[in-house]
ROSEMI-367026 format. One record per residue (C-alpha): residue number from 1; residue in three letters; x, y, z. Coordinates in nm, 2 decimals, always signed. Layout:
<rs>
+-----+-----+--------+--------+--------+
|   i |  aa |      X |      Y |      Z |
+-----+-----+--------+--------+--------+
| NUM | ALA |      X |      Y |      Z |
...
+-----+-----+--------+--------+--------+
</rs>
This chain:
<rs>
+-----+-----+--------+--------+--------+
|   i |  aa |      X |      Y |      Z |
+-----+-----+--------+--------+--------+
|   1 | MET |  +6.62 |  +8.64 |  +6.14 |
|   2 | ALA |  +6.64 |  +9.02 |  +6.10 |
|   3 | ILE |  +6.52 |  +9.15 |  +5.76 |
|   4 | PRO |  +6.83 |  +9.36 |  +5.69 |
|   5 | LEU |  +7.04 |  +9.04 |  +5.72 |
|   6 | ILE |  +6.81 |  +8.84 |  +5.50 |
|   7 | ARG |  +6.84 |  +9.11 |  +5.23 |
|   8 | ARG |  +7.22 |  +9.10 |  +5.26 |
|   9 | ILE |  +7.23 |  +8.72 |  +5.21 |
|  10 | LEU |  +6.99 |  +8.74 |  +4.91 |
|  11 | GLU |  +7.21 |  +9.00 |  +4.74 |
|  12 | LEU |  +7.47 |  +8.73 |  +4.69 |
|  13 | LYS |  +7.47 |  +8.60 |  +4.34 |
|  14 | ASN |  +7.28 |  +8.27 |  +4.28 |
|  15 | THR |  +7.18 |  +8.25 |  +4.64 |
|  16 | GLN |  +6.86 |  +8.09 |  +4.78 |
|  17 | LEU |  +6.76 |  +8.13 |  +5.15 |
|  18 | ILE |  +6.56 |  +7.87 |  +5.32 |
|  19 | MET |  +6.42 |  +7.97 |  +5.66 |
|  20 | SER |  +6.27 |  +7.71 |  +5.89 |
|  21 | PHE |  +6.00 |  +7.75 |  +6.16 |
|  22 | PHE |  +5.88 |  +7.51 |  +6.42 |
|  23 | SER |  +5.57 |  +7.69 |  +6.54 |
|  24 | PRO |  +5.27 |  +7.81 |  +6.34 |
|  25 | SER |  +5.28 |  +8.16 |  +6.50 |
|  26 | GLY |  +5.63 |  +8.22 |  +6.37 |
|  27 | TYR |  +5.56 |  +8.07 |  +6.03 |
|  28 | GLU |  +5.23 |  +8.26 |  +5.97 |
|  29 | ASN |  +5.34 |  +8.60 |  +6.10 |
|  30 | PHE |  +5.67 |  +8.61 |  +5.90 |
|  31 | THR |  +5.55 |  +8.77 |  +5.57 |
|  32 | PHE |  +5.88 |  +8.85 |  +5.40 |
|  33 | LYS |  +5.87 |  +8.76 |  +5.03 |
|  34 | ASP |  +6.13 |  +8.72 |  +4.76 |
|  35 | THR |  +6.17 |  +8.49 |  +4.46 |
|  36 | ASN |  +6.48 |  +8.33 |  +4.62 |
|  37 | PHE |  +6.33 |  +8.30 |  +4.97 |
|  38 | ILE |  +6.16 |  +7.99 |  +5.09 |
|  39 | LYS |  +6.01 |  +7.92 |  +5.44 |
|  40 | ILE |  +5.94 |  +7.57 |  +5.57 |
|  41 | TYR |  +5.84 |  +7.39 |  +5.89 |
|  42 | LEU |  +6.14 |  +7.22 |  +6.05 |
|  43 | PRO |  +6.07 |  +6.85 |  +6.16 |
|  44 | PHE |  +6.18 |  +6.72 |  +6.50 |
|  45 | ASP |  +6.56 |  +6.71 |  +6.55 |
|  46 | SER |  +6.61 |  +6.34 |  +6.51 |
|  47 | LYS |  +6.92 |  +6.19 |  +6.36 |
|  48 | THR |  +6.72 |  +6.05 |  +6.07 |
|  49 | ASN |  +6.54 |  +6.38 |  +6.00 |
|  50 | SER |  +6.86 |  +6.58 |  +6.02 |
|  51 | LYS |  +7.04 |  +6.35 |  +5.77 |
|  52 | GLN |  +6.75 |  +6.38 |  +5.53 |
|  53 | ILE |  +6.73 |  +6.76 |  +5.56 |
|  54 | VAL |  +7.10 |  +6.80 |  +5.49 |
|  55 | GLU |  +7.09 |  +6.56 |  +5.19 |
|  56 | LEU |  +6.79 |  +6.73 |  +5.05 |
|  57 | ILE |  +6.89 |  +7.09 |  +5.09 |
|  58 | ASN |  +7.27 |  +7.06 |  +5.08 |
|  59 | PRO |  +7.32 |  +7.40 |  +5.24 |
|  60 | LYS |  +7.63 |  +7.61 |  +5.20 |
|  61 | ILE |  +7.59 |  +7.73 |  +5.56 |
|  62 | LEU |  +7.36 |  +7.66 |  +5.85 |
|  63 | ILE |  +7.26 |  +7.96 |  +6.06 |
|  64 | PHE |  +7.07 |  +7.96 |  +6.39 |
|  65 | VAL |  +6.91 |  +8.26 |  +6.56 |
|  66 | LYS |  +6.89 |  +8.29 |  +6.93 |
|  67 | TYR |  +6.84 |  +7.97 |  +7.13 |
|  68 | ASP |  +6.67 |  +7.71 |  +6.91 |
|  69 | LEU |  +6.98 |  +7.50 |  +6.86 |
|  70 | TRP |  +6.92 |  +7.17 |  +6.69 |
|  71 | LEU |  +7.21 |  +6.95 |  +6.79 |
|  72 | ASN |  +7.16 |  +6.66 |  +6.55 |
|  73 | LEU |  +7.13 |  +6.90 |  +6.26 |
|  74 | ILE |  +7.45 |  +7.08 |  +6.37 |
|  75 | ASN |  +7.63 |  +6.75 |  +6.40 |
|  76 | GLU |  +7.52 |  +6.63 |  +6.06 |
|  77 | CYS |  +7.64 |  +6.96 |  +5.90 |
|  78 | GLN |  +7.98 |  +6.92 |  +6.07 |
|  79 | LYS |  +8.01 |  +6.57 |  +5.93 |
|  80 | LYS |  +7.98 |  +6.71 |  +5.58 |
|  81 | ASN |  +8.20 |  +7.02 |  +5.65 |
|  82 | ILE |  +7.91 |  +7.26 |  +5.62 |
|  83 | PRO |  +7.99 |  +7.57 |  +5.84 |
|  84 | THR |  +7.75 |  +7.66 |  +6.12 |
|  85 | LEU |  +7.69 |  +7.99 |  +6.29 |
|  86 | VAL |  +7.46 |  +8.11 |  +6.57 |
|  87 | PHE |  +7.38 |  +8.48 |  +6.63 |
|  88 | SER |  +7.18 |  +8.68 |  +6.88 |
|  89 | SER |  +7.24 |  +8.39 |  +7.12 |
|  90 | LYS |  +7.20 |  +8.41 |  +7.49 |
|  91 | PHE |  +7.34 |  +8.17 |  +7.75 |
|  92 | ARG |  +7.31 |  +8.14 |  +8.12 |
|  93 | ALA |  +7.54 |  +7.96 |  +8.37 |
|  94 | ASP |  +7.24 |  +7.75 |  +8.50 |
|  95 | GLN |  +7.15 |  +7.61 |  +8.15 |
|  96 | TRP |  +7.15 |  +7.23 |  +8.11 |
|  97 | TYR |  +7.44 |  +7.26 |  +7.85 |
|  98 | PHE |  +7.67 |  +7.34 |  +8.14 |
|  99 | LYS |  +7.56 |  +7.05 |  +8.37 |
| 100 | ILE |  +7.73 |  +6.71 |  +8.38 |
| 101 | TYR |  +7.45 |  +6.56 |  +8.18 |
| 102 | GLY |  +7.49 |  +6.83 |  +7.91 |
| 103 | ARG |  +7.85 |  +6.76 |  +7.82 |
| 104 | SER |  +7.78 |  +6.58 |  +7.49 |
| 105 | ALA |  +7.55 |  +6.87 |  +7.39 |
| 106 | GLN |  +7.82 |  +7.12 |  +7.49 |
| 107 | ASN |  +8.07 |  +6.94 |  +7.27 |
| 108 | VAL |  +7.83 |  +6.98 |  +6.97 |
| 109 | LEU |  +7.81 |  +7.35 |  +7.05 |
| 110 | LYS |  +8.18 |  +7.38 |  +7.06 |
| 111 | SER |  +8.20 |  +7.24 |  +6.71 |
| 112 | ILE |  +8.00 |  +7.54 |  +6.58 |
| 113 | ASN |  +8.22 |  +7.76 |  +6.37 |
| 114 | CYS |  +8.11 |  +8.09 |  +6.54 |
| 115 | ILE |  +7.87 |  +8.17 |  +6.82 |
| 116 | LEU |  +7.77 |  +8.54 |  +6.83 |
| 117 | THR |  +7.61 |  +8.65 |  +7.16 |
| 118 | VAL |  +7.36 |  +8.92 |  +7.22 |
| 119 | ASP |  +7.52 |  +9.03 |  +7.55 |
| 120 | HIS |  +7.86 |  +9.02 |  +7.72 |
| 121 | LEU |  +7.74 |  +8.80 |  +8.00 |
| 122 | SER |  +7.66 |  +8.52 |  +7.76 |
| 123 | LYS |  +8.01 |  +8.55 |  +7.61 |
| 124 | LYS |  +8.16 |  +8.53 |  +7.96 |
| 125 | VAL |  +7.95 |  +8.22 |  +8.05 |
| 126 | LEU |  +8.07 |  +8.04 |  +7.73 |
| 127 | LYS |  +8.44 |  +8.14 |  +7.78 |
| 128 | GLU |  +8.43 |  +8.01 |  +8.14 |
| 129 | ASN |  +8.31 |  +7.68 |  +8.00 |
| 130 | GLY |  +8.59 |  +7.65 |  +7.76 |
| 131 | PHE |  +8.44 |  +7.79 |  +7.44 |
| 132 | GLU |  +8.68 |  +7.95 |  +7.20 |
| 133 | ASN |  +8.43 |  +8.00 |  +6.91 |
| 134 | VAL |  +8.25 |  +8.29 |  +7.07 |
| 135 | LYS |  +8.22 |  +8.66 |  +7.00 |
| 136 | HIS |  +7.99 |  +8.94 |  +7.11 |
| 137 | SER |  +7.79 |  +9.10 |  +6.83 |
| 138 | GLY |  +7.48 |  +9.25 |  +7.00 |
| 139 | ASP |  +7.12 |  +9.23 |  +6.91 |
| 140 | THR |  +7.02 |  +9.26 |  +6.54 |
| 141 | ARG |  +6.67 |  +9.37 |  +6.64 |
| 142 | TYR |  +6.81 |  +9.72 |  +6.71 |
| 143 | ASP |  +6.89 |  +9.74 |  +6.33 |
| 144 | GLN |  +6.55 |  +9.61 |  +6.23 |
| 145 | VAL |  +6.31 |  +9.85 |  +6.41 |
| 146 | SER |  +6.18 | +10.10 |  +6.16 |
| 147 | GLU |  +6.21 | +10.47 |  +6.14 |
| 148 | ASN |  +5.97 | +10.50 |  +5.85 |
| 149 | ILE |  +5.71 | +10.78 |  +5.85 |
| 150 | PRO |  +5.37 | +10.63 |  +5.93 |
| 151 | THR |  +5.11 | +10.59 |  +5.67 |
| 152 | LEU |  +4.84 | +10.61 |  +5.93 |
| 153 | LYS |  +4.72 | +10.97 |  +6.00 |
| 154 | LEU |  +4.58 | +10.99 |  +6.35 |
| 155 | ILE |  +4.49 | +11.30 |  +6.55 |
| 156 | LYS |  +4.60 | +11.32 |  +6.91 |
| 157 | LYS |  +4.42 | +11.54 |  +7.16 |
| 158 | TYR |  +4.56 | +11.39 |  +7.48 |
| 159 | PRO |  +4.87 | +11.19 |  +7.58 |
| 160 | CYS |  +4.84 | +10.83 |  +7.46 |
| 161 | ILE |  +4.91 | +10.50 |  +7.64 |
| 162 | ILE |  +4.93 | +10.19 |  +7.42 |
| 163 | LEU |  +4.91 |  +9.82 |  +7.53 |
| 164 | GLY |  +5.14 |  +9.65 |  +7.28 |
| 165 | SER |  +5.09 |  +9.28 |  +7.22 |
| 166 | SER |  +4.91 |  +9.27 |  +7.55 |
| 167 | TRP |  +4.80 |  +8.96 |  +7.74 |
| 168 | LYS |  +4.53 |  +8.94 |  +8.01 |
| 169 | ASP |  +4.76 |  +9.06 |  +8.29 |
| 170 | GLU |  +4.83 |  +9.40 |  +8.12 |
| 171 | GLU |  +4.47 |  +9.43 |  +8.00 |
| 172 | VAL |  +4.33 |  +9.38 |  +8.35 |
| 173 | ILE |  +4.56 |  +9.64 |  +8.50 |
| 174 | ALA |  +4.47 |  +9.89 |  +8.23 |
| 175 | ALA |  +4.10 |  +9.82 |  +8.27 |
| 176 | GLN |  +4.12 |  +9.89 |  +8.64 |
| 177 | ASN |  +4.28 | +10.23 |  +8.58 |
| 178 | ILE |  +4.11 | +10.36 |  +8.26 |
| 179 | ARG |  +3.82 | +10.51 |  +8.45 |
| 180 | GLU |  +4.04 | +10.67 |  +8.72 |
| 181 | ILE |  +4.28 | +10.85 |  +8.49 |
| 182 | ASN |  +4.14 | +11.14 |  +8.29 |
| 183 | ASN |  +4.26 | +11.32 |  +7.98 |
| 184 | ILE |  +4.44 | +11.01 |  +7.84 |
| 185 | SER |  +4.38 | +10.82 |  +7.51 |
| 186 | TRP |  +4.43 | +10.45 |  +7.53 |
| 187 | ILE |  +4.52 | +10.21 |  +7.25 |
| 188 | ILE |  +4.47 |  +9.84 |  +7.32 |
| 189 | ALA |  +4.65 |  +9.61 |  +7.08 |
| 190 | PRO |  +4.62 |  +9.25 |  +7.21 |
| 191 | HIS |  +4.86 |  +8.97 |  +7.13 |
| 192 | ASP |  +4.58 |  +8.76 |  +6.99 |
| 193 | ILE |  +4.32 |  +8.94 |  +6.78 |
| 194 | ASP |  +4.01 |  +8.74 |  +6.74 |
| 195 | GLN |  +3.64 |  +8.82 |  +6.72 |
| 196 | LYS |  +3.57 |  +8.68 |  +7.07 |
| 197 | LYS |  +3.84 |  +8.89 |  +7.23 |
| 198 | VAL |  +3.73 |  +9.21 |  +7.05 |
| 199 | LEU |  +3.37 |  +9.16 |  +7.16 |
| 200 | GLU |  +3.49 |  +9.11 |  +7.52 |
| 201 | PHE |  +3.68 |  +9.44 |  +7.51 |
| 202 | LYS |  +3.37 |  +9.62 |  +7.37 |
| 203 | GLU |  +3.17 |  +9.48 |  +7.65 |
| 204 | ILE |  +3.43 |  +9.58 |  +7.92 |
| 205 | PHE |  +3.49 |  +9.93 |  +7.79 |
| 206 | GLY |  +3.15 | +10.01 |  +7.65 |
| 207 | LYS |  +3.06 | +10.34 |  +7.48 |
| 208 | ASP |  +3.41 | +10.48 |  +7.55 |
| 209 | SER |  +3.57 | +10.23 |  +7.31 |
| 210 | VAL |  +3.60 | +10.23 |  +6.93 |
| 211 | LEU |  +3.73 |  +9.95 |  +6.70 |
| 212 | PHE |  +4.02 | +10.04 |  +6.47 |
| 213 | SER |  +3.81 |  +9.91 |  +6.18 |
| 214 | GLU |  +3.54 | +10.17 |  +6.26 |
| 215 | LEU |  +3.78 | +10.46 |  +6.34 |
| 216 | ASP |  +3.70 | +10.80 |  +6.19 |
| 217 | VAL |  +4.05 | +10.94 |  +6.12 |
| 218 | GLU |  +3.91 | +11.29 |  +6.08 |
| 219 | LYS |  +3.84 | +11.30 |  +6.45 |
| 220 | PRO |  +4.08 | +11.29 |  +6.75 |
| 221 | LEU |  +4.16 | +10.95 |  +6.90 |
| 222 | PRO |  +3.87 | +10.82 |  +7.12 |
| 223 | LYS |  +3.93 | +10.75 |  +7.49 |
| 224 | ILE |  +3.98 | +10.38 |  +7.41 |
| 225 | LEU |  +4.08 | +10.25 |  +7.06 |
| 226 | ILE |  +4.07 |  +9.87 |  +7.03 |
| 227 | ILE |  +4.29 |  +9.73 |  +6.75 |
| 228 | ASP |  +4.11 |  +9.45 |  +6.56 |
| 229 | LYS |  +4.36 |  +9.44 |  +6.27 |
| 230 | ILE |  +4.71 |  +9.29 |  +6.25 |
| 231 | GLY |  +5.01 |  +9.46 |  +6.10 |
| 232 | VAL |  +4.95 |  +9.81 |  +6.24 |
| 233 | LEU |  +5.12 |  +9.80 |  +6.58 |
| 234 | ALA |  +5.46 |  +9.94 |  +6.47 |
| 235 | GLU |  +5.29 | +10.24 |  +6.32 |
| 236 | LEU |  +5.07 | +10.30 |  +6.62 |
| 237 | TYR |  +5.38 | +10.34 |  +6.84 |
| 238 | PHE |  +5.44 | +10.67 |  +6.65 |
| 239 | TYR |  +5.13 | +10.81 |  +6.82 |
| 240 | SER |  +5.17 | +10.68 |  +7.17 |
| 241 | ASP |  +5.38 | +10.83 |  +7.45 |
| 242 | ILE |  +5.39 | +10.53 |  +7.69 |
| 243 | ALA |  +5.39 | +10.17 |  +7.59 |
| 244 | PHE |  +5.29 |  +9.89 |  +7.82 |
| 245 | ILE |  +5.43 |  +9.58 |  +7.65 |
| 246 | GLY |  +5.28 |  +9.24 |  +7.70 |
| 247 | GLY |  +5.45 |  +8.93 |  +7.83 |
| 248 | GLY |  +5.63 |  +9.07 |  +8.13 |
| 249 | PHE |  +5.42 |  +8.89 |  +8.38 |
| 250 | SER |  +5.48 |  +8.54 |  +8.22 |
| 251 | GLY |  +5.85 |  +8.58 |  +8.15 |
| 252 | LYS |  +5.78 |  +8.60 |  +7.77 |
| 253 | LEU |  +5.82 |  +8.97 |  +7.70 |
| 254 | HIS |  +5.73 |  +9.09 |  +7.36 |
| 255 | ASN |  +5.94 |  +9.33 |  +7.15 |
| 256 | ILE |  +6.00 |  +9.65 |  +7.33 |
| 257 | LEU |  +6.25 |  +9.79 |  +7.08 |
| 258 | GLU |  +5.99 |  +9.89 |  +6.82 |
| 259 | ALA |  +5.81 | +10.10 |  +7.08 |
| 260 | ALA |  +6.13 | +10.26 |  +7.21 |
| 261 | SER |  +6.25 | +10.35 |  +6.86 |
| 262 | LYS |  +5.93 | +10.56 |  +6.82 |
| 263 | GLY |  +6.00 | +10.75 |  +7.14 |
| 264 | ASN |  +5.78 | +10.56 |  +7.39 |
| 265 | PHE |  +5.85 | +10.53 |  +7.76 |
| 266 | ILE |  +5.83 | +10.16 |  +7.82 |
| 267 | LEU |  +5.64 |  +9.97 |  +8.09 |
| 268 | PHE |  +5.64 |  +9.59 |  +8.15 |
| 269 | GLY |  +5.58 |  +9.32 |  +8.41 |
| 270 | PRO |  +5.85 |  +9.21 |  +8.65 |
| 271 | LYS |  +5.97 |  +8.88 |  +8.48 |
| 272 | ILE |  +6.24 |  +9.03 |  +8.26 |
| 273 | LYS |  +6.56 |  +8.85 |  +8.39 |
| 274 | ASN |  +6.63 |  +8.70 |  +8.05 |
| 275 | TYR |  +6.58 |  +9.02 |  +7.85 |
| 276 | PRO |  +6.90 |  +9.23 |  +7.82 |
| 277 | GLU |  +6.72 |  +9.50 |  +7.63 |
| 278 | ALA |  +6.47 |  +9.55 |  +7.91 |
| 279 | ASN |  +6.74 |  +9.56 |  +8.18 |
| 280 | LEU |  +6.93 |  +9.81 |  +7.97 |
| 281 | MET |  +6.63 | +10.04 |  +7.95 |
| 282 | LEU |  +6.57 | +10.02 |  +8.32 |
| 283 | LYS |  +6.93 | +10.12 |  +8.38 |
| 284 | GLU |  +6.89 | +10.41 |  +8.14 |
| 285 | GLU |  +6.57 | +10.51 |  +8.31 |
| 286 | VAL |  +6.36 | +10.49 |  +8.00 |
| 287 | SER |  +6.14 | +10.21 |  +8.14 |
| 288 | GLN |  +5.98 | +10.09 |  +8.46 |
| 289 | VAL |  +5.85 |  +9.77 |  +8.60 |
| 290 | VAL |  +5.47 |  +9.74 |  +8.67 |
| 291 | GLU |  +5.39 |  +9.52 |  +8.96 |
| 292 | ASP |  +5.01 |  +9.57 |  +8.99 |
| 293 | LYS |  +4.73 |  +9.82 |  +8.95 |
| 294 | GLU |  +4.86 | +10.07 |  +9.20 |
| 295 | SER |  +5.21 | +10.08 |  +9.07 |
| 296 | PHE |  +5.08 | +10.13 |  +8.72 |
| 297 | LYS |  +4.86 | +10.42 |  +8.82 |
| 298 | LYS |  +5.15 | +10.58 |  +9.02 |
| 299 | ILE |  +5.39 | +10.56 |  +8.73 |
| 300 | ILE |  +5.14 | +10.70 |  +8.47 |
| 301 | LEU |  +5.04 | +10.99 |  +8.69 |
| 302 | GLU |  +5.40 | +11.08 |  +8.76 |
| 303 | LEU |  +5.50 | +11.07 |  +8.39 |
| 304 | ILE |  +5.19 | +11.26 |  +8.27 |
| 305 | SER |  +5.22 | +11.53 |  +8.53 |
| 306 | ASN |  +5.58 | +11.61 |  +8.42 |
| 307 | PRO |  +5.57 | +11.63 |  +8.04 |
| 308 | LYS |  +5.91 | +11.79 |  +8.02 |
| 309 | GLU |  +6.07 | +11.50 |  +8.20 |
| 310 | LEU |  +5.87 | +11.25 |  +8.00 |
| 311 | LYS |  +5.99 | +11.41 |  +7.67 |
| 312 | ARG |  +6.35 | +11.38 |  +7.79 |
| 313 | LYS |  +6.31 | +11.01 |  +7.86 |
| 314 | GLN |  +6.14 | +10.96 |  +7.53 |
| 315 | LYS |  +6.43 | +11.12 |  +7.35 |
| 316 | ARG |  +6.67 | +10.91 |  +7.54 |
| 317 | ALA |  +6.48 | +10.59 |  +7.44 |
| 318 | ILE |  +6.54 | +10.68 |  +7.07 |
| 319 | GLU |  +6.90 | +10.76 |  +7.13 |
| 320 | LEU |  +6.95 | +10.42 |  +7.30 |
| 321 | ILE |  +6.81 | +10.23 |  +7.00 |
| 322 | LYS |  +7.05 | +10.42 |  +6.77 |
| 323 | GLU |  +7.35 | +10.36 |  +7.00 |
| 324 | ASN |  +7.30 |  +9.99 |  +7.00 |
| 325 | ARG |  +7.28 |  +9.94 |  +6.63 |
| 326 | GLY |  +7.54 |  +9.76 |  +6.42 |
| 327 | ALA |  +7.50 |  +9.40 |  +6.51 |
| 328 | THR |  +7.38 |  +9.31 |  +6.16 |
| 329 | ASN |  +7.71 |  +9.42 |  +6.01 |
| 330 | LYS |  +7.91 |  +9.21 |  +6.27 |
| 331 | VAL |  +7.70 |  +8.91 |  +6.19 |
| 332 | TRP |  +7.73 |  +8.96 |  +5.82 |
| 333 | ASN |  +8.11 |  +8.99 |  +5.85 |
| 334 | GLU |  +8.13 |  +8.65 |  +6.02 |
| 335 | ILE |  +7.90 |  +8.49 |  +5.76 |
| 336 | GLU |  +8.12 |  +8.62 |  +5.48 |
| 337 | LYS |  +8.42 |  +8.45 |  +5.63 |
| 338 | LEU |  +8.24 |  +8.11 |  +5.63 |
| 339 | ILE |  +8.08 |  +8.10 |  +5.28 |
+-----+-----+--------+--------+--------+
</rs>
């Protein structure tokens, strides 16, 4: 759930917000704190578990984000006249909900008080399947990406390319090109930061690489900066010009909006079918798809050799983020109607 929306909810008098997580990665990385905010692990969506959860918490409203829809929990809330809402949702015509064997699940979804979609195509899919409880709101993540002035003070000498939340695919492609492209600073911020991976990077990149924990901020960025600290990626985007975002080769693309909001031209792998924000950026020509080592090198050299055009694209990326803000207000308006 977007931080601006959480703050809106907590501004209500005598309100407590309980946020549930199913995976450790989500639970551990969500660090928001407030005396009226509680985070928990959500048990499996069985009828017994759902009944116990509702009896224990007795929520005033049940809110889902995106696509983790717990049908038994929704059903139990509907039995007790507890309103339910889903926002930032995305639906596809080939999802199991819309198959013959998904009709019972579809009926549960139709009982939700309001479904707010992240894109117009999702709304169209739902409408074509007889849903009346659907509206388009947009993506609340556009409201969440920060514009704060960075606390880090780094010195740039050359254009900078950052690998943001990178996986092996992005790291291998970068490693194959680093020696061949001159006068570029590289920042490598892997998705998983552990001692073993950091040591592997040091071995691969050798004397040209410096760990973030050992960085001398009084000197220009080294040729290769390896991030061995969590929580700094959003600020690092202020200093990069091109961001190669992880997950695009596996179909699990990481957040590209944070990098775009800081004026980065965005690169990612080809598996972005289910990411409206990536397709929007491609349409607006502020991003490109990387297929392999050769395409990556070609894109980088073209961008770096034409700094005026790169700057224009970077400016457009920032404008695009601003143009798509406002989803949080739309979601909040629907929540207010239900509570």
